[in-house]
N, C-alpha and C positions, 0 to 999 in steps of 0.2 A: 505494500500501497502505499503510495505516495504521500511522504510529510511537505504539507506547504510551511514553509518558514516567514516570520515577519519580518522587513527589511521596509525603509525607508526612500520610498522613490519619487525625485519630480514633484515633492511637495506635496504630495496626497495619501489619505492612508490608504495602509496595504494591512490588508487582513490576513489571517492563517488560520489556517486548520490543525489542529494543534490535540494534544492528547486532553480528556477529561482532567475539570480541576477539581478531581475528589477530593483537595486538600482546603478548599474554600469552601467557606457557607454564601450561599447566595444570595441577594438581596433584591428588593423589587422597590418598584414607586409606591410614594406614601398611599395615593389612592387605593392603588391593589391591596396594599397590607392592611388599609380599613375594610375593606372588602374580603381579605380571609379573614378577620376578625370578627367579622361582622357573620361571618359561614356562607357568604354567598360565594367565595372561592375558594378552592384547592390552597394546599401552601404553595410557593414558589419551587420548593423542590419537585413536589410533584405535578408541577406545570410543566416542565422543561422536562426536554429529551436526557437520556443518560449522559449522553456525550452534547451536549448544546455547541454548536460552534464559537470559535472563543473569538470575539475582536480586539487586535489592539486600534485603540483611536487614533488617531493624525498627533494631535497635541498633549490630552491630558485628559484621565478621567473625569468623567459627567458627574453633574446632579441632577435630580429628577425636575422636574416639575414643566411649567408652562406652555406655549400656543405660539407658533409656528406660522404667520400669515401668509398668505399669496394668493394669486388670483386668477382664475379663468376666464378665457375671451368669448363665452359665450357656450350656448347647449349642444355644441360638438367638440370639445376642448380637450375630450377625455384622455390625450395622450399625456397633457401637463400633469396631470395624478399618476397613470403610470409611469412615466421619467421619475415624481419623487419619492412613490414608497414601493415598487416593485420590481427590481431586481431578481423576482423569486423565481428563477425558473432555475433546474437541474446543474448546470453552471452557470456563471455568472464572471466578467470581465473584472482582472484588476482593475484598481481605480486608475492607474495608468496608461490602461485601453492595451497592456502588453500583451498579455496572457489571458488565456482562459482557467478559471482557479472552479476548485468545488463550491457547493455552494447548500442548495437541496439535499443533493447527493453528495452525502458524506466523503467519498473515493467509488471508485473505477476500474474497470479494467477491458481493453479492447482486444477483439479477438486476430490473428495474425491480419488476414485480409480486411479489417476494418469492417467487416460486416454484421457484427456483434459488439454490444456494447453491454456490460455488464455492473447496475449501478448497485452500491449500498447507500442505502438512507441509515438514516438516526431513530435509532433507536427508542422510544417512548414521544415520537416529537406527534405533535398533536395541532390542529388546527384550533381558528380561534375561540369556536364553542366547547371546546376540550377535549373533541372526540379523537382518532386517534389518527394520524397519518400513516400508511401503508402505503406495499406495494399493490395492493386491490383498488387503493388510487389510480395508479398510472394504467394499470390495467382496466379497470371500466371506461378512461379515457379513451384507448387504443382497441378495445374490442367491442365495446357499443356505443361509440360517436367515432371516433376514426375510418373505422370499415365498418362504417353502418350506411347505407346507402341512402335512407333513409334524411339523414342528419349529411351526411358528407356525400351528397352525389357526384363530385370530385373531390377527394382529400387534399388537404392540400400540400403544394409541392416540396415545401421543408418538410414532409413526413413521406415521400415517395422515392423509390430508387427502382430504376428499372423497369417505371410502371405500375409497382408494385408497394402498396402501402406498408408504413413501418407493422411488425410484430410484437406481442408482448408475453412472454412467458415470467409467470410467477414462481422463484424458487422458493421465498420465505416473506415473512411480513416485512422485512427489511432487505430483500435482494428481488432485483425483479431484472431482467434482461431485454432489452430491447433490439431488435433486429430485422435488416433488410434483406434485399432478395440479391444485390450485388453489394462492390465495396462503397462506405461513405466515408470518405475522411474527412469531410469538413462539418460531422453533425457536430460533436461537442461544441466547435465554433457557433453554430448556428444555433446551439441551445443557448445559447450565453444572449442570444438579439433579443428583442423584446416580443417578436412574434413569434417564436416558440414554447413559451413558456405553458401552452396546452396540457403537456402531460400533467400539470400540479396543480392547474387553478380549477380544475372540479372535483370537489367533497362527492365520493360514491351516496356515503352517509344519506345527503341532504340531495343532493340533484338527482339521485335514480326515482326519485318521486315523480318527476315530470318525464319519466322513461319508458313507454309502452311494455319493455322486458321485465318492469320490477312494479308496474303500477298499471292494473287492468282499468283502473279509472280515470287515466291520463286523460281519456277523448272530454269525458263529462269535465274535465279541468279546462279543457281547451275551450269546450261550447261554455265556460262562466266567465270564461277571460276577454274583456274584450280586444279587437283588433290582431289578436292570436288564430291563425288559423290552421294552426297543425302542433304537433307536440314539438317538430326542430324547433318551433318558433316560440312556441312556451318554456320550453329548455333555458332558450335562451334570452328570452325577457327576465327569467329568472335568478338563472344561473350566470348569463353573462358571457363575452367571449372576451377573446385576447385583448382586441383592439376595436371595441365600440362602448357607446358611454353605458348602457344599462351592464357593465362589469362594476362599475360603483352604484347601480341604482334600489340594488335591492340588500338591505341592511342584513338581513334574516342569513344572506350567503355566506360561508365558511370560506375562510381566507389564509393564506399563511404568512400575511403582512406585515407588517411594524404598526400599522394604523390601520381601525377597521372602519365604515362608512355607519352614520345611524342617520336615527329618522327616516325622512323620505330618500336619503343619497342624493345620487345627482342625477336627477331627472332633465326632461326639458323646462320646464318651466322654474329651475332652481336658481333663485337669488343668492343661497347660501349653501357652502356643503361642509356638512363639521366630521371630521374621522376624532378617533379615540384610540388610542391605546392597546394591542392587539395583546389580550393578558398571557397568553400563551404562546410566542413570540420566543424563537426557539435560537437566539443570541444571547449573549452575556458580553461582559466586557471581560478585561484581563485579573480583574479583582471579582468577580464574579456577581457583578449588578446585573440585572437583567432589563435588557434594551426594548424598546427605545427610552431614551432620558426624555424628551419630551413629551408631555400631555396629550395635547390637541396638537389636528392639523385645521386651520380655518382658511376656506379655499371663498372668499367671493365670487361672485358671476357679474362682468361686464362685457360688454362687446364693444366699449368704446378701448380703442390704444390710446389716447390722449388721457383719461381718466384713469388708467391702471397707471398712467407715469404719477399722474397728480398725487394719486395716493404713494407712489415709492416716496417721492420726495417731502412729503408727508410724513415721512416716517411709519408708514402704517404696509408695508410691505415687506417681510424677516427675511426672505432668501429668495430669490427671483430672478431670474432673466429672461424668461419666454414671455414676450410680448413690451419688454423695454430695450430690445439690443438693435435698435434703430440708431444709427451710432450721431443723426442728429439728438438724438438725448443723453449722449454723453456730457456733455459742457455743464448741460441743465442738472445732470444727475451728481457730478464731480463739483458742482460748488455748494449742492445742498446737502453736500455731505454731514457735517456735525449741527446743522438743523432738522435734520430730518433721523439724526444718531445711528447712522447707518455707514457702513464701508464699500468699494465696490471687490468685485471679484471678475478674473479674466476669463473668457471665455472662448477657446482656441479651436475656431474650426474644423471639423475635419473634410467639409464639403469641397466639392471641387471650383461651385460656382453659386456667388449668391442669388442670381436668376438666372434660368436657363429657360430659351423658347422651344418647348416643345410641338414644334408643327404637326398636328394632326393627319397620320398617314394614310389612318384608314377612315377619311371623311365621309358622311352621306352623302354629301355632293360631289356629283361625277368629274364634276369641273374644276371646282378647289381639290379634289382627292389627285386631279392628273396635274397640275398647279403647283401643290404640295410636295406631288413626288418628282418634280424636274429639282435635278442637284442643282443645276447653274442659277435654276431661281433661289434655291438657300442659301446658293455662294454667293448672290446679288443681294439677295437682302442680309446676309451679314456683311458683307463688305460699304451696306449701306450703313449701319450703325461707326459711328463714333463713339469710341469706347472710353478713349483718353478724354471724352468733354461730359461724359455720364461719369465717372471716376473723380473728376475733378469738382463736378455739382454735387454729385449723390455720397463719393464715398470720402469726398474730404482729401482726396489724394492716396488715401491707405489700402490702395487694391490695384490690381494690374489685367489688362486684358487676356480674358480664357473662353475658354469654348468648353470640354468635360474631359472627363478622366482623373487617373491619377495627376497628383501635383507633381512638380521636377525631381522632390526630395524625397518620391515613392519608388522603391524600388520596380513598381510597372509604370512607369513613365513614360509615354508616348507624345512625342514633340508633336507630330501631324494630328492627333487628336486634340490636343491643348492647346495649341498655338493655331491651325491652319485658320487663313481668313477671317484673322483676327481685326488685320490693315484697314483702315479708313479709307477708300478708293470708289467715292460714289460717282465718277467717270467711267471705272470700269463699270461698276453695278447696272450704271445706263445701260450700256454698250450690250453688257451680260442680256438683259431683259429685252432690249431690241432683239437682240439676234435669236430670241427664243420666242418671238414672235408678237411680244405686246407695245405695237407700236401705237397704236389706236390710243387716242388720251380724251376725255372729256372737257370742257371747257374751265373747270379748274384745274387744268393738267393735269388729273388724273388718268393711271393706264385703264385699260379696258380688259376684261377677261375675254375669251372666245365667243360668250353668250352676249355681249353687250352689256354685261357688269359691270359695276365698277372695280377696278381690283383694289379690295382692302379687306383688312381681318378684323374679326370684333373679337376682344378678350375680357374675360372675368380675373380676377384677380382677388385674394383675401388682403385688404388693405386693414383690417385686423392684424392682420398675423405677422406683414414685415412693409408699412406705409413705404419704405423706399422700395418697393416695385411700382406703385404709382408715378413717383417720380421719374423712375426710368423708362417704364413706358410714355411717358409725358414728353421725352427729349424724342427717344425713339419715334413717335407718333410726329415728331418734328422734320426730323431726319429723313426718313421715310419718305415724306414730301416730297424732297429733292430730286427722288429717283422714283416718284411719282405713282407711290404705294400708301394708301390709307390706312387708317388705327384707328381702333374706338375700342375704347377702356373701361370697365367700371368695375367697382370696388365691389363686393357681394360677402356676406356672410358662408362660414369656412362649409356648413351643410350644402346650401346653392351648389357654393364651387364643386364640389364632391361630386352632388345628383347629376349634376351637367357632364364633368368628366367621365362618368362610369357609362352615361347615356350615350356616350359618343358625341355629343352636342357642342363641339368647339372647333373653330379652326385653328388653335393652340391655346395650351396652359402656358403659365408661368410656374414657377417654384422653385427654389433652391435645387443645382445638382450634386449628389452624393456622391462619394467616390474617389475624394480626394486625396483621402489618405487611409480610408475603408474599402477600396477600390472592390475588392472580393465578397465581401459582407452585403454590398448594396450596389449592388450591379443594374438599379432598373431604368437606368439611362441608356444602355448599350443593349440591355437583352427585355425583350416584350415579356417578364415574369411578373409583374405586379398589378394586380388585376386593380387598383387606385391610384396609380403611381406610374406607371411606364405608360405615359399621357400621349407619348407619340403612335399608340398602335394599341389600347385597350383590349378590342377586338381578338389582335395575335395573339395579347396575354392570356385570353380567356382558351385561348385552341389551343396552346401550349397546357395550361393549367387543366384543361378536359382529355387531353390526349385527342384531341383533332374532333370532339363532339357539340361542341360550341364554338361560338366566335368564328373569328376568318382566318384562312391559312394565311400564314406571313409571306412574307418574301423569299426568295432563296436564300438573301443572305441571312438572312433573320433566322430561316432554319439549320443554316449551316452552324450560326452562332448557336442554337439553342444546344443542339447537338453537342458541340465542344463544353458547352455549361454542364450536359449533362454528366461527358466524360470529367471534366472538372471537378462534379461532386462526388465520384467513386474512386478521386486518385489519391490515395492515401501520400504518395512520396510528397513533400513538400515544391521539390523545383521542377518536378514535373508539372505539377498543377500549377507552379504559374506560370510556365512557359503554354500552358493550353491557356490561361488568362490572357497572355501578348496574342496569342493569333485573335482570340476574342476583342482586344480592344482593337487590333489592326484593322482586321474587317469594317467594326465602327469607325474607324477614321477614315475609311477608303465610303464609305457609305454617308457620311456626314449630314444625319438624321436630324441633331439636332442643335439649335444656335446654343451657345452662351454668350453671357455679359462678360464678367466680372469675376475674380476669385474674392470670397469673403472675406475680411478683414477681421481681427479679433473685436468680439463684442465685448458685453461688459451688463454683470447684472449688480444687484444689491443685496447687501446680507446686514441685518440687523451687526450693532458694534459688539453689542454683547453675547454675540450667536458663537462660539466656539468650537472647534475641529472642521469648519468649513474652507474647503483649500483657496488659497489666493489665486490661482486659476487651474483650470480643468480643460478634459477632453469636450468639447461640444459636437456630437453627433446622436442621430435615431438609434443608429446602429448600438449605441453606447449605452443604453440611451443617458444622457446627463440629466438631471447628476445621481440618479440611483445609485450606480457602482461605486461613488464615493461616501455612500452607507449615513443619509440622512439622519437614519437611526442612533448615529454615533453624536448627533449634534446635540447642543447643550446651552444654556445662558448661563452667563457667569454672576457672580453676585453683583 
């Protein structure tokens, strides 16, 4: 069994898998001690696993109590909660993003060809309601959900190898084998990402009541529940999904997280979400104190980014970068530190680009589809963007022109993928569009499409998410007028943005481009693999994820990349795996499907000046996902 030792790396907390602290007496928060004394809870020794994970805090042993205040940006900002409270998969990232370490799984072994993974769980570990967490919970997910065609008509690709879903075998209560039809060399890494927590988020003893294999009365429950048509929908409503608001919408649902929702949880009409400590949380510090230190999380809900900024500078936000990361906010945040009782921390982005333009290669309109699929048109549009002007105005000079793909400091850096066609050359752009036949113009100087319509794009963006995108698009609108192309942009709420994209009703979408420092973890801009984020070809993603039974057959180039990606996932040799990804990147560079604007500069968040064990800098990445791997359960307030 591998032993993970505690070290200090890059100014962020590093955790350790240690032997049980049998010589130490376990301690708990006063609010829980009061409940034990009242007979509402068992003693702390009976609530912890036989060998709880022992965490070495970043700076110091903490003290109990207090509330961390944060803000959600609306009814669809569930990932803000996930990022803070839930790096609770079988594995997790080390805080410096350098390796995968044990988490819910205490240890594991891998067979010779990386097709079977034996996980050892923590004896005596419990769900937040006190029920045992065992191998049965993992087998429940695999046998009753993952391999159930009613629940998953097409199993998530992260659990499918060689066309076959993952299988599970229970050895005993604390040992389970997860196996695949072929080698899966990247499985342990996949489990550390936020979207691969399914094996450990559904408590069998609770969720089985919504499954027909365990409850003959499920249909009656469906009939009694508004807006639910079948048992899978009822299950998801009551037990949640990995990446959905309903994960936090039911206070009765047991969890392994440090804090659990109370009251009505997070619902469409929420104006505030309250979470309280999990009495059965399975980690302690090096002195035996049960984590978390802080009693309560309080989430305000506001769809107004400016309102969240004002709350921050007033001192009403205790630890948050999300919705505050616009560079224009930095001066006012910096100036109000003393008044607001906070300090700034740096968030170093792992993304390739702050705003990528994902042209819709599967556009429903055949005329627009033909235009978008014309590579020379895409090159002309890229040449028609003056990135230096955008960087000076929007990014205050703290960026550089870039497309997509690994950044120069990454071993997989592909210069063509990252830097091609980033120069500003409107004369060449005009000449290329003329050469492609777009020579006719209307009275205002805009080019015309073959059917006589104005050559223009309509785009929605989430202004609350990143207000800078609106500024970028306005500048691009002016620049594209010089080459006779129109652009209309409007800010929408995130749920509307996603619904339009998933319905394939967009000319192009804008979003940050991942893959700068985590290219193999988040390749959704070079591979059509994400049903909610590979915006350049959502129907292609559905085709891939359903094995060809849904969506639209991709281009020959994309099919070649997807085949390479399947090979990559099964390759256990790291060097060979990287070489496969180099091929993927080169094909994507030659296709030039997506346009990028500029690299994402470091951004800043606020942290209460009294809050301790918070790193001064941390990685910023969805696949990390920050700040969760820095273990907010170790944050505490100094006296």
